[in-house]
Short mmCIF file of the C-alpha atoms (twelve columns), coordinates in Angstrom:
data_MODEL
# 
_entry.id   MODEL 
# 
loop_
_atom_site.group_PDB 
_atom_site.id 
_atom_site.type_symbol 
_atom_site.label_atom_id 
_atom_site.label_alt_id 
_atom_site.label_comp_id 
_atom_site.label_asym_id 
_atom_site.label_seq_id 
_atom_site.Cartn_x 
_atom_site.Cartn_y 
_atom_site.Cartn_z 
_atom_site.pdbx_PDB_model_num 
ATOM 1  C CA . MET A 1  -57.754 34.488 57.732 1 
ATOM 2  C CA . MET A 2  -55.873 33.948 60.997 1 
ATOM 3  C CA . PHE A 3  -54.305 30.724 62.145 1 
ATOM 4  C CA . ALA A 4  -53.481 29.806 65.719 1 
ATOM 5  C CA . LYS A 5  -49.816 29.196 66.376 1 
ATOM 6  C CA . ASN A 6  -48.279 26.653 68.703 1 
ATOM 7  C CA . ILE A 7  -51.421 24.598 69.204 1 
ATOM 8  C CA . LYS A 8  -50.568 21.433 71.065 1 
ATOM 9  C CA . MET A 9  -52.816 18.501 70.363 1 
ATOM 10 C CA . LYS A 10 -53.763 16.307 73.256 1 
ATOM 11 C CA . LYS A 11 -52.018 12.985 73.521 1 
ATOM 12 C CA . TYR A 12 -53.437 9.822  74.989 1 
ATOM 13 C CA . LYS A 13 -52.010 6.595  76.342 1 
ATOM 14 C CA . VAL A 14 -53.615 3.319  77.367 1 
ATOM 15 C CA . ASP A 15 -53.035 2.140  80.924 1 
ATOM 16 C CA . GLU A 16 -52.461 -1.526 80.162 1 
ATOM 17 C CA . SER A 17 -53.051 -2.491 83.790 1 
ATOM 18 C CA . ILE A 18 -56.675 -1.351 83.363 1 
ATOM 19 C CA . CYS A 19 -57.349 -2.144 79.683 1 
ATOM 20 C CA . ALA A 20 -59.644 -5.132 79.142 1 
ATOM 21 C CA . GLY A 21 -58.828 -5.394 75.439 1 
ATOM 22 C CA . CYS A 22 -62.485 -5.090 74.471 1 
ATOM 23 C CA . GLY A 23 -61.725 -3.075 71.303 1 
ATOM 24 C CA . VAL A 24 -64.378 -0.396 71.728 1 
ATOM 25 C CA . CYS A 25 -61.712 2.286  71.375 1 
ATOM 26 C CA . ILE A 26 -60.525 0.776  68.089 1 
ATOM 27 C CA . SER A 27 -63.971 1.204  66.581 1 
ATOM 28 C CA . ALA A 28 -64.212 4.787  67.837 1 
ATOM 29 C CA . CYS A 29 -60.865 5.982  66.460 1 
ATOM 30 C CA . PRO A 30 -61.313 7.841  63.154 1 
ATOM 31 C CA . GLN A 31 -57.575 7.593  62.410 1 
ATOM 32 C CA . GLU A 32 -57.208 3.838  62.984 1 
ATOM 33 C CA . ALA A 33 -54.464 4.703  65.475 1 
ATOM 34 C CA . ILE A 34 -55.310 1.969  67.982 1 
ATOM 35 C CA . GLU A 35 -54.585 -1.718 67.810 1 
ATOM 36 C CA . ILE A 36 -54.452 -4.662 70.187 1 
ATOM 37 C CA . ASN A 37 -50.955 -5.826 71.130 1 
ATOM 38 C CA . ASN A 38 -49.759 -9.385 71.773 1 
ATOM 39 C CA . ASP A 39 -50.834 -9.079 75.414 1 
ATOM 40 C CA . GLY A 40 -54.425 -8.366 74.365 1 
ATOM 41 C CA . LYS A 41 -54.250 -4.696 75.371 1 
ATOM 42 C CA . ALA A 42 -54.995 -1.610 73.299 1 
ATOM 43 C CA . VAL A 43 -52.063 0.517  72.173 1 
ATOM 44 C CA . ILE A 44 -52.298 4.002  70.648 1 
ATOM 45 C CA . ASN A 45 -49.901 4.814  67.810 1 
ATOM 46 C CA . PRO A 46 -48.799 8.407  68.533 1 
ATOM 47 C CA . GLU A 47 -47.804 8.908  64.890 1 
ATOM 48 C CA . LYS A 48 -51.400 8.363  63.738 1 
ATOM 49 C CA . CYS A 49 -53.299 9.807  66.716 1 
ATOM 50 C CA . LEU A 50 -54.712 13.307 66.181 1 
ATOM 51 C CA . GLY A 51 -55.724 13.768 69.819 1 
ATOM 52 C CA . CYS A 52 -59.462 13.980 69.187 1 
ATOM 53 C CA . GLY A 53 -60.365 12.048 72.351 1 
ATOM 54 C CA . ALA A 54 -62.920 9.750  70.738 1 
ATOM 55 C CA . CYS A 55 -61.256 6.740  72.371 1 
ATOM 56 C CA . LEU A 56 -61.231 8.402  75.778 1 
ATOM 57 C CA . ASN A 57 -64.959 9.028  75.596 1 
ATOM 58 C CA . VAL A 58 -65.906 5.416  74.802 1 
ATOM 59 C CA . CYS A 59 -63.592 3.450  77.096 1 
ATOM 60 C CA . ASN A 60 -65.828 1.746  79.660 1 
ATOM 61 C CA . PHE A 61 -62.843 0.929  81.863 1 
ATOM 62 C CA . GLU A 62 -61.326 4.436  81.896 1 
ATOM 63 C CA . ALA A 63 -58.052 2.886  80.722 1 
ATOM 64 C CA . ILE A 64 -57.241 5.720  78.318 1 
ATOM 65 C CA . LYS A 65 -55.526 8.657  79.961 1 
ATOM 66 C CA . GLU A 66 -54.454 12.039 78.670 1 
ATOM 67 C CA . VAL A 67 -50.688 12.503 78.664 1 
ATOM 68 C CA . LYS A 68 -50.044 15.862 80.266 1 
ATOM 69 C CA . ASN A 69 -47.772 18.243 78.369 1 
ATOM 70 C CA . LYS A 70 -44.798 19.494 80.338 1 
# 
């Protein structure tokens, strides 16, 4: 069996200037990596996020953006 080396998972961040705080992304996240902060905006915990993109696909406001690897 072969395993891929150096696979970089995608990372996502919420643009708080766009986020409406609706919580749809929270329901979509299989890792429970998203919560609403004190400002009523979604925040992704990078320690829990696996980079699956489920949140990106359900955000009606397109507030979730992929963080580009350098």
